[in-house]
C-alpha positions, 0 to 999 in steps of 0.5 A: 473158493467161489471163483471155481462155483462155476466149474464144478470139476475143477471146485471139486478137484481144488477140494480133493487136493485140500482134502489130500494135504490135511489127511496127511496132517491128521493122520499124526496129529495128537489126540488132544487136539482133535478133541479140542477142536471137537469142544470147541465147535461144540461151543461154537455150536451152542454159540450160533444158536439163533443164527444155525435157527435162521439158516434152518427157517429159510431150508424149511421153507425152501423144503415146503416149497418142494413139498416135502412130507410132514415125515421128511421136514421133520428130519429137516427141522432143528429147534433149540433142543435138536441143537444142544444135542448136535453140541452134545453129540461133538462133546461126546465124541471128543471125550472118547479114546482115540482110534489112531494107533490103537493096538488091535493085536500083537504078537512074537514070532519064533524068529523073534519078529514083533508084530503090531497090528495099529489103527490108522485112518482111511484117508479121506473120506466123502459124505454124500447125504440128503436131508437131515442137517445134523449129519453135517456135525456127525460126519465132521466129528467122526471122520476128525476123530480117525484122523480123516478129511472128510468132503461133506456133500449135504442135501439141496434141503439142508443147504443152509443148516449144514453151512451155519454147522459147518462153519462152527467145525471150522472155528472149532479146527482153527481154535485147536490149530489144525488144518481147515481144509479137513472138514470141507462142505460143496458150497453148491447144490448143483448134482454134478459135484456128487457125480465128480465126487464119486470119480475122484480115486486120486482123492478121495478113499471111501464114499459113504452115502446116506439117505434114500433108496435112489441116492445110494443106488446111484453111488453103488452104480456108478462110484469109481471110488469104494463106498460104506452104502447105508441102505434103506432102513426097511425094519422090520418088528416080529411079534412071536407066539409068546411076546409079552402084550404090554413089552410088545405094546410099548415097543412098536409104538414107539419104534413106528411113532416117536420119529417117523423119518428116521431109518430105525423106524419100523416098516412092516409088523409081523404077527404069528398067528397065535398072537393076532388076536390078541396081542396083534389086534391090540397093537394094530388098533393102537397104532390106527388110535395114533394116527397111523395107516395099517395096511394089511393083508386079508388077516390084519384086513378083518380089523376095522379101518385097516387098508388093503395091503398091496405088493408095494408095500413089502419091502417099502420105506414109508418114513411116515405114518403109515405100516404095512402087517402081516399075519405068519404061520410061525417063526420060520416064516417071519424069517422067510419075509425079512430074508425076502423083502428087509434091507438088512439094516435093523429087525426086531423079535419081541417074545419071552421064549430065549430059543425063539430070540435065539433062532431069530439072531442065528437065521437073519443077518441084518445089521442090526437084530434087537429082542425087546427093545425099539427099532430106533435104538438102531443109532449110533449114538444110542450104542454108545459111539456118540455119533455116526456116519450112517448104518452100513447095510453092507458087510465089508469092513463097516457094518451097523452104525459106522462111528469113528472105530469104523472109519479106520484101517490098519497097518502092520509094524514090525520090529526086529533085531537084525533079523533076516529071513533064511 
């Protein structure tokens, strides 16, 4: 492929042909072979930890020179613990039941035909992502588990880290006797490669964009290939009048400050008017004490240190130590705000009122709705999927955390006994 590096259309066409050939083999690959490949890849990640850290150090220097924010640098950074987590994620996906061939439903017609709907791979998946190098492992593992070949195009910031992780995945494939072309990585930072991927209808069956609004918007506007959209995480927490103060404090602080640069981090706090002078005030002060800039409406600004919120703060994904906050008259006003400004990613209600929680769950249609739990749990690994390729915010096919099962389609298998139609 080095010979093709200066010819992006030829490079991508070649990758597409090889991915399609690999997908044909993966469609019937034994479950044990895919499992063995992922386990071997996990071992390779652990063995190569120093090389991965060195590659990541190059990326971190590139990111600092580029002026990335601390939150974005946190998304990019790999540590020994995070690399151990990558290996653990690979093993977790390996341990899952193989979705390919699983019977989703079966029935027998009065004429004797026996019909089964079974899971089948999508084919070739294209994944376009930004700065998080662990997506290389997550996406590669999940696509392989689902019997798909994958073409990975990581962000320029994580170029070297992604290459080091990808090399481990390829070693896993080779150790298990599976085609190395099953997991390919675009070997250039040139953005023309993204444009090519979006039009490769002969080679790619679905595109998964994972990144900010600009990336996802570009893909949705220009892709000729079907898209699983992972839109920005404009995540809300609503503090109900019946919120438990201790639970509310734990949930909000974790949801905002644990890791500000992930899509499940809360970006807007909605406070019931009756809770503002008690639990609301305490949480706003706690956020500021922790170094979070709170941008509030007129009511929240009565607390010393709160910065006035502008119109642009409602519906903003900060991915930083910043949160918008406003007082709402009741639950329905909170729901209306979320409908107006949310991205249908994740929302949470903090309440001890079962009826309020049920109304919140019924009347909002975000991919993930939570009660009394940190929105940082909006993650495929935390949902027991081992990993995720993204949080799909659309409504077609896959929605919420996209794991191996969501990366399959289905086909019908029909058995007869010389059966003919009248």
